N, CA, C and O of each residue as an XYZ file, in Angstrom:
396
protein
N      36.440    -13.026     -4.069
C      36.028    -12.041     -5.056
C      35.532    -12.755     -6.299
O      36.199    -13.647     -6.824
N      34.368    -12.360     -6.761
C      33.892    -12.934     -8.008
C      34.572    -12.211     -9.158
O      34.796    -11.002     -9.112
N      34.886    -12.955    -10.157
C      35.518    -12.351    -11.322
C      34.468    -11.612    -12.128
O      33.299    -11.997    -12.156
N      34.896    -10.559    -12.775
C      33.994     -9.768    -13.615
C      34.375     -9.960    -15.070
O      35.551    -10.089    -15.410
N      33.367     -9.976    -15.919
C      33.622    -10.125    -17.350
C      34.285     -8.861    -17.889
O      34.227     -7.795    -17.275
N      34.899     -9.006    -19.021
C      35.541     -7.865    -19.693
C      34.522     -6.765    -19.951
O      34.827     -5.587    -19.765
N      33.318     -7.129    -20.377
C      32.287     -6.125    -20.679
C      31.777     -5.438    -19.414
O      31.454     -4.250    -19.439
N      31.703     -6.180    -18.311
C      31.299     -5.562    -17.047
C      32.352     -4.553    -16.605
O      32.009     -3.448    -16.185
N      33.617     -4.916    -16.692
C      34.696     -3.999    -16.323
C      34.663     -2.745    -17.193
O      34.872     -1.638    -16.696
N      34.407     -2.913    -18.467
C      34.331     -1.765    -19.379
C      33.177     -0.847    -18.992
O      33.321      0.376    -18.987
N      32.046     -1.436    -18.673
C      30.870     -0.656    -18.284
C      31.137      0.122    -16.992
O      30.723      1.274    -16.861
N      31.818     -0.499    -16.055
C      32.187      0.194    -14.816
C      33.074      1.393    -15.132
O      32.891      2.466    -14.557
N      34.026      1.221    -16.034
C      34.921      2.321    -16.411
C      34.155      3.483    -17.021
O      34.460      4.645    -16.754
N      33.165      3.168    -17.837
C      32.394      4.210    -18.517
C      31.449      4.925    -17.541
O      31.363      6.153    -17.555
N      30.744      4.168    -16.700
C      29.725      4.754    -15.833
C      30.280      5.330    -14.528
O      29.730      6.290    -13.989
N      31.352      4.754    -14.030
C      31.899      5.154    -12.722
C      33.417      5.331    -12.799
O      34.143      4.672    -12.055
N      33.907      6.194    -13.669
C      35.364      6.304    -13.854
C      36.118      6.711    -12.586
O      37.273      6.322    -12.411
N      35.496      7.475    -11.714
C      36.171      7.931    -10.497
C      35.949      7.018     -9.302
O      36.528      7.232     -8.237
N      35.115      6.002     -9.475
C      34.770      5.113     -8.356
C      34.866      3.634     -8.744
O      34.160      2.790     -8.192
N      35.734      3.341     -9.682
C      35.836      1.960    -10.183
C      36.108      0.955     -9.073
O      35.479     -0.102     -9.031
N      37.027      1.268     -8.183
C      37.388      0.327     -7.111
C      36.176      0.049     -6.215
O      35.905     -1.103     -5.874
N      35.456      1.095     -5.837
C      34.281      0.930     -4.978
C      33.230      0.062     -5.667
O      32.646     -0.823     -5.042
N      32.995      0.311     -6.935
C      31.987     -0.464     -7.669
C      32.416     -1.926     -7.766
O      31.591     -2.825     -7.594
N      33.670     -2.167     -8.033
C      34.140     -3.561     -8.078
C      33.961     -4.236     -6.719
O      33.636     -5.422     -6.654
N      34.170     -3.493     -5.643
C      33.974     -4.054     -4.299
C      32.513     -4.436     -4.065
O      32.225     -5.420     -3.383
N      31.602     -3.662     -4.626
C      30.180     -4.010     -4.509
C      29.928     -5.381     -5.133
O      29.170     -6.185     -4.590
N      30.556     -5.641     -6.257
C      30.356     -6.916     -6.927
C      31.100     -8.055     -6.241
O      30.828     -9.225     -6.512
N      32.041     -7.720     -5.352
C      32.714     -8.756     -4.578
C      31.774     -9.338     -3.535
O      31.905    -10.498     -3.146
N      30.819     -8.520     -3.084
C      29.854     -9.036     -2.117
C      28.931    -10.018     -2.822
O      28.795     -9.980     -4.045
N      28.316    -10.869     -2.077
C      27.455    -11.889     -2.663
C      26.151    -11.254     -3.141
O      25.341    -10.810     -2.327
N      25.949    -11.210     -4.438
C      24.732    -10.646     -5.010
C      23.631    -11.685     -5.153
O      22.531    -11.368     -5.605
N      23.919    -12.911     -4.776
C      22.944    -13.983     -4.928
C      22.500    -14.495     -3.566
O      23.286    -15.120     -2.854
N      21.255    -14.239     -3.197
C      20.769    -14.751     -1.917
C      20.686    -16.269     -1.938
O      20.626    -16.886     -3.002
N      20.683    -16.861     -0.759
C      20.659    -18.330     -0.665
C      19.472    -18.953     -1.379
O      19.590    -20.033     -1.957
N      18.316    -18.269     -1.344
C      17.124    -18.880     -1.936
C      17.140    -18.856     -3.466
O      16.369    -19.576     -4.100
N      17.994    -18.050     -4.054
C      18.082    -17.975     -5.519
C      19.558    -18.100     -5.892
O      20.267    -17.100     -6.008
N      19.993    -19.294     -6.071
C      21.411    -19.574     -6.236
C      21.966    -19.132     -7.583
O      21.304    -19.225     -8.617
N      23.193    -18.652     -7.538
C      23.958    -18.402     -8.759
C      25.430    -18.723     -8.503
O      26.311    -18.276     -9.237
N      25.682    -19.501     -7.457
C      27.045    -19.931     -7.153
C      27.609    -20.708     -8.336
O      26.922    -21.528     -8.945
N      28.839    -20.441     -8.639
C      29.498    -21.162     -9.717
C      29.223    -20.607    -11.102
O      29.707    -21.154    -12.093
N      28.453    -19.529    -11.186
C      28.197    -18.931    -12.494
C      29.463    -18.259    -13.005
O      30.260    -17.734    -12.228
N      29.632    -18.283    -14.298
C      30.789    -17.628    -14.916
C      30.583    -16.110    -14.901
O      29.461    -15.642    -14.710
N      31.653    -15.345    -15.099
C      31.504    -13.888    -15.176
C      30.492    -13.461    -16.246
O      29.759    -12.491    -16.056
N      30.454    -14.174    -17.351
C      29.505    -13.844    -18.416
C      28.070    -14.151    -17.991
O      27.150    -13.414    -18.347
N      27.872    -15.221    -17.238
C      26.530    -15.544    -16.755
C      26.050    -14.522    -15.732
O      24.846    -14.306    -15.599
N      26.960    -13.898    -15.015
C      26.614    -12.894    -14.013
C      26.359    -11.516    -14.632
O      25.901    -10.608    -13.939
N      26.645    -11.351    -15.914
C      26.500    -10.033    -16.547
C      25.113     -9.444    -16.403
O      24.984     -8.250    -16.133
N      24.077    -10.238    -16.574
C      22.715     -9.676    -16.460
C      22.513     -9.019    -15.101
O      21.942     -7.933    -15.010
N      22.977     -9.671    -14.062
C      22.835     -9.117    -12.715
C      23.716     -7.884    -12.560
O      23.259     -6.848    -12.078
N      24.965     -7.992    -12.963
C      25.886     -6.856    -12.842
C      25.407     -5.661    -13.657
O      25.418     -4.532    -13.167
N      24.990     -5.900    -14.887
C      24.519     -4.804    -15.738
C      23.269     -4.162    -15.136
O      23.106     -2.943    -15.195
N      22.383     -4.984    -14.553
C      21.167     -4.440    -13.947
C      21.500     -3.532    -12.767
O      20.896     -2.471    -12.611
N      22.453     -3.940    -11.938
C      22.879     -3.091    -10.824
C      23.435     -1.780    -11.367
O      23.109     -0.707    -10.858
N      24.260     -1.861    -12.385
C      24.864     -0.654    -12.959
C      23.816      0.237    -13.622
O      23.878      1.461    -13.504
N      22.869     -0.360    -14.306
C      21.822      0.438    -14.951
C      20.969      1.161    -13.921
O      20.717      2.359    -14.056
N      20.528      0.454    -12.904
C      19.677      1.062    -11.889
C      20.454      2.036    -11.002
O      19.869      2.911    -10.365
N      21.773      1.874    -10.970
C      22.606      2.795    -10.208
C      22.637      4.198    -10.779
O      22.918      5.154    -10.056
N      22.354      4.334    -12.061
C      22.248      5.640    -12.727
C      23.417      6.572    -12.392
O      23.227      7.771    -12.193
N      24.618      6.010    -12.333
C      25.842      6.771    -12.064
C      25.875      7.378    -10.671
O      26.690      8.265    -10.415
N      25.021      6.932     -9.770
C      24.950      7.416     -8.392
C      25.374      6.288     -7.461
O      24.845      5.180     -7.548
N      26.323      6.560     -6.573
C      26.766      5.527     -5.642
C      25.647      5.119     -4.684
O      25.548      3.954     -4.299
N      24.823      6.060     -4.310
C      23.695      5.749     -3.417
C      22.696      4.821     -4.116
O      22.245      3.838     -3.528
N      22.355      5.130     -5.353
C      21.417      4.276     -6.097
C      22.050      2.926     -6.422
O      21.359      1.910     -6.495
N      23.353      2.924     -6.615
C      24.061      1.670     -6.863
C      23.947      0.747     -5.646
O      23.706     -0.452     -5.788
N      24.120      1.311     -4.465
C      23.958      0.540     -3.225
C      22.532      0.004     -3.102
O      22.332     -1.139     -2.691
N      21.547      0.818     -3.455
C      20.154      0.383     -3.391
C      19.910     -0.779     -4.354
O      19.231     -1.746     -4.010
N      20.466     -0.676     -5.554
C      20.314     -1.758     -6.537
C      20.991     -3.031     -6.037
O      20.463     -4.128     -6.223
N      22.151     -2.894     -5.409
C      22.844     -4.048     -4.839
C      21.973     -4.710     -3.777
O      21.895     -5.937     -3.712
N      21.322     -3.909     -2.952
C      20.459     -4.462     -1.903
C      19.283     -5.236     -2.492
O      18.895     -6.276     -1.959
N      18.718     -4.737     -3.580
C      17.636     -5.466     -4.259
C      18.171     -6.801     -4.774
O      17.520     -7.835     -4.623
N      19.342     -6.776     -5.374
C      19.942     -8.007     -5.900
C      20.159     -9.018     -4.789
O      19.936    -10.213     -4.978
N      20.590     -8.544     -3.638
C      20.861     -9.459     -2.538
C      19.588    -10.056     -1.949
O      19.620    -11.151     -1.388
N      18.475     -9.349     -2.072
C      17.195     -9.921     -1.620
C      16.705    -10.958     -2.628
O      16.363    -12.081     -2.257
N      16.675    -10.581     -3.878
C      16.245    -11.496     -4.941
C      16.593    -10.856     -6.280
O      15.923     -9.926     -6.730
N      17.648    -11.365     -6.910
C      18.121    -10.731     -8.139
C      17.113    -10.803     -9.271
O      17.242    -10.067    -10.250
N      16.118    -11.664     -9.167
C      15.088    -11.704    -10.216
C      14.281    -10.416    -10.206
O      13.895     -9.922    -11.265
N      14.018     -9.860     -9.020
C      13.338     -8.561     -8.925
C      14.194     -7.467     -9.542
O      13.681     -6.570    -10.211
N      15.491     -7.543     -9.316
C      16.420     -6.574     -9.900
C      16.342     -6.605    -11.424
O      16.274     -5.559    -12.071
N      16.353     -7.807    -11.990
C      16.293     -7.936    -13.452
C      15.003     -7.348    -14.005
O      15.014     -6.695    -15.048
N      13.902     -7.574    -13.318
C      12.626     -7.015    -13.774
C      12.656     -5.488    -13.700
O      12.200     -4.817    -14.627
N      13.186     -4.934    -12.612
C      13.250     -3.477    -12.449
C      14.112     -2.822    -13.526
O      13.831     -1.707    -13.964
N      15.148     -3.515    -13.942
C      16.059     -2.968    -14.954
C      15.546     -3.191    -16.374
O      16.109     -2.652    -17.326
N      14.488     -3.977    -16.524
C      13.978     -4.281    -17.854
C      14.697     -5.442    -18.515
O      14.617     -5.618    -19.730
N      15.406     -6.241    -17.710
C      16.170     -7.375    -18.236
C      15.528     -8.718    -17.911
O      16.114     -9.762    -18.197
N      14.345     -8.711    -17.325
C      13.758     -9.933    -16.811
C      13.092    -10.836    -17.830
O      13.016    -12.048    -17.625
N      12.615    -10.277    -18.910
C      11.851    -11.093    -19.859
C      12.594    -11.380    -21.155
O      12.123    -12.154    -21.988
N      13.734    -10.767    -21.323
C      14.523    -10.950    -22.543
C      15.955    -11.262    -22.137
O      16.621    -10.432    -21.517
N      16.425    -12.434    -22.477
C      17.763    -12.853    -22.065
C      18.879    -12.007    -22.669
O      20.012    -12.048    -22.190
N      18.576    -11.251    -23.703
C      19.597    -10.413    -24.337
C      19.393     -8.920    -24.100
O      20.133     -8.106    -24.653
N      18.415     -8.547    -23.297
C      18.126     -7.126    -23.070
C      19.323     -6.396    -22.471
O      19.576     -5.238    -22.805
N      20.056     -7.062    -21.595
C      21.219     -6.409    -20.986
C      22.302     -6.119    -22.017
O      22.999     -5.109    -21.918
N      22.447     -6.988    -22.995
C      23.449     -6.773    -24.058
C      23.013     -5.612    -24.958
O      23.842     -4.808    -25.385
N      21.717     -5.530    -25.241
C      21.200     -4.425    -26.048
C      21.438     -3.103    -25.327
O      21.874     -2.130    -25.942
N      21.153     -3.063    -24.026
C      21.395     -1.851    -23.238
C      22.866     -1.504    -23.216
O      23.224     -0.337    -23.376
N      23.737     -2.496    -23.020
C      25.183     -2.294    -22.966
C      25.675     -1.577    -24.221
O      26.508     -0.673    -24.143
N      25.161     -1.982    -25.358
C      25.586     -1.369    -26.633
C      25.210      0.107    -26.699
O      25.891      0.883    -27.369
N      24.140      0.509    -26.018
C      23.749      1.923    -26.046
C      24.623      2.771    -25.118
O      24.734      3.984    -25.293
N      25.232      2.124    -24.143
C      26.064      2.855    -23.169
C      27.508      2.948    -23.646
O      28.155      3.984    -23.487
N      27.994      1.898    -24.212
C      29.390      1.842    -24.662
C      29.486      2.459    -26.008
O      30.574      2.520    -26.582
């Protein structure tokens, strides 16, 4: 299981209060395909990917699964779809609007 940052856990609580366990299980799966490595990244380094999955999930478990699948193919595409691809702090700016 990959560890989740405090802010990721908080975001899960806010967006998916009734499905927290399921959402955490999604993040336990490998979100980094072999061709685009992120092994060994800290929970804080994984936030952009985690936040992008949560943002694109739009509080829907079905959309959350779809976002996870995009991440598993190539998380760089996920970041672009979420609007986090060109600004290293865009995910933090979005987080502040949700929390």
